[in-house]
C-alpha positions in Angstrom: 30.6 21.4 8.3 33.0 20.8 5.6 32.1 23.1 3.3 32.3 20.7 0.6 30.0 18.2 2.1 27.6 21.9 2.7 27.1 22.1 -1.4 26.6 18.8 -2.0 23.8 19.1 0.9 22.5 22.0 -0.8 22.6 20.6 -4.1 20.3 17.4 -2.4 17.6 18.9 -0.8 17.6 21.4 -4.4 17.0 18.1 -6.2 12.8 18.0 -6.6 12.8 16.2 -9.9 13.7 12.8 -7.8 10.0 13.8 -5.9 7.8 14.4 -8.7 9.1 11.5 -10.6 8.0 9.6 -7.7 4.9 11.1 -7.2 3.7 10.3 -10.6 4.6 6.8 -10.7 2.4 6.5 -6.9 -0.2 8.2 -8.7 -0.3 5.8 -11.9 0.1 2.4 -9.0 -2.7 3.8 -7.2 -5.4 4.8 -10.1 -4.4 1.2 -11.6 -4.3 -0.7 -9.1 -8.2 1.3 -7.7 -9.3 -0.1 -10.8 -8.6 -3.5 -10.7 -9.5 -4.1 -6.6 -12.7 -2.3 -7.2 -14.3 -4.5 -8.5 -14.0 -6.8 -5.7 -13.9 -5.0 -3.0 -14.6 -1.3 -1.4 -11.5 0.5 -2.0 -10.7 4.4 -2.4 -7.7 6.7 -3.0 -6.4 8.6 0.4 -5.2 12.2 0.6 -1.4 11.1 1.0 0.0 7.6 1.6 2.1 4.9 0.2 0.1 1.7 1.0 -4.3 1.4 0.7 -6.3 0.5 3.6 -9.2 -2.0 2.3 -12.0 -3.4 4.0 -12.3 -7.2 4.0 -15.8 -9.0 4.2 -13.7 -12.0 5.9 -11.5 -11.9 9.2 -8.0 -9.9 8.2 -6.3 -12.6 9.8 -6.9 -15.0 6.3 -4.0 -12.4 4.5 -1.9 -15.7 6.1 -4.4 -17.6 3.4 -3.3 -14.8 0.3 0.1 -15.4 1.0 0.6 -18.9 1.4 -1.7 -19.6 -1.5 -1.6 -16.7 -3.6 2.3 -14.9 -3.0 0.5 -11.7 -1.6 1.5 -10.1 1.4 -0.7 -7.6 3.4 -1.3 -6.7 6.9 -3.8 -6.9 8.7 -5.4 -4.2 10.0 -5.6 -6.1 13.2 -2.5 -6.2 13.4 -2.0 -2.3 13.8 -4.4 -1.8 16.3 -5.3 -3.2 20.0 -8.4 -4.0 21.3 -10.3 -0.8 23.0 -13.7 -1.5 24.8 -13.6 -5.0 23.0 -13.7 -3.9 19.9 -10.3 -4.0 17.1 -10.5 -0.7 14.6 -8.3 -2.7 12.5 -10.4 -6.2 12.1 -11.9 -6.7 9.2 -9.2 -4.0 6.7 -5.7 -4.5 5.5 -2.9 -2.7 4.4 -1.3 -2.9 1.2 1.6 -0.8 1.1 2.2 -0.2 -3.3 6.1 -0.6 -2.7 7.4 -2.4 -4.9 7.9 -1.9 -9.0 4.2 -1.5 -11.1 4.4 -4.6 -13.1 4.5 -6.7 -9.2 2.3 -5.1 -7.5 -0.5 -4.8 -10.4 0.3 -8.5 -10.3 -0.3 -8.6 -6.5 -3.9 -6.8 -7.4 -4.8 -9.3 -9.6 -3.8 -11.7 -7.6 -5.7 -10.0 -4.5 -9.0 -10.3 -7.4 -8.4 -13.9 -7.5 -8.2 -14.6 -4.2 -11.6 -12.7 -3.4 -13.4 -14.3 -6.1 
């Protein structure tokens, strides 16, 4: 490998500042979103993830209505699993990825609460 590329690789792999910053941003998102959603849905902070896995009181496929009427996109849990012995373990769950910026993420959480009410 070219020595210049090696030096650049070493510098990139040794830079952890952006990792710490990203962790801090996700911690803030998780804490604030959970605070908003917990009044309506059973939600808890995962040990390690960039999304929330939330049990829903209604069919997870109603997430299409959430997208259509509230412009919030979540993934139905049943889309992430398959039926086994007549049961889909992802049914009645949604996956909410916290990948947007903080303001957009908080607005989405508030829209989900409105949808649920």
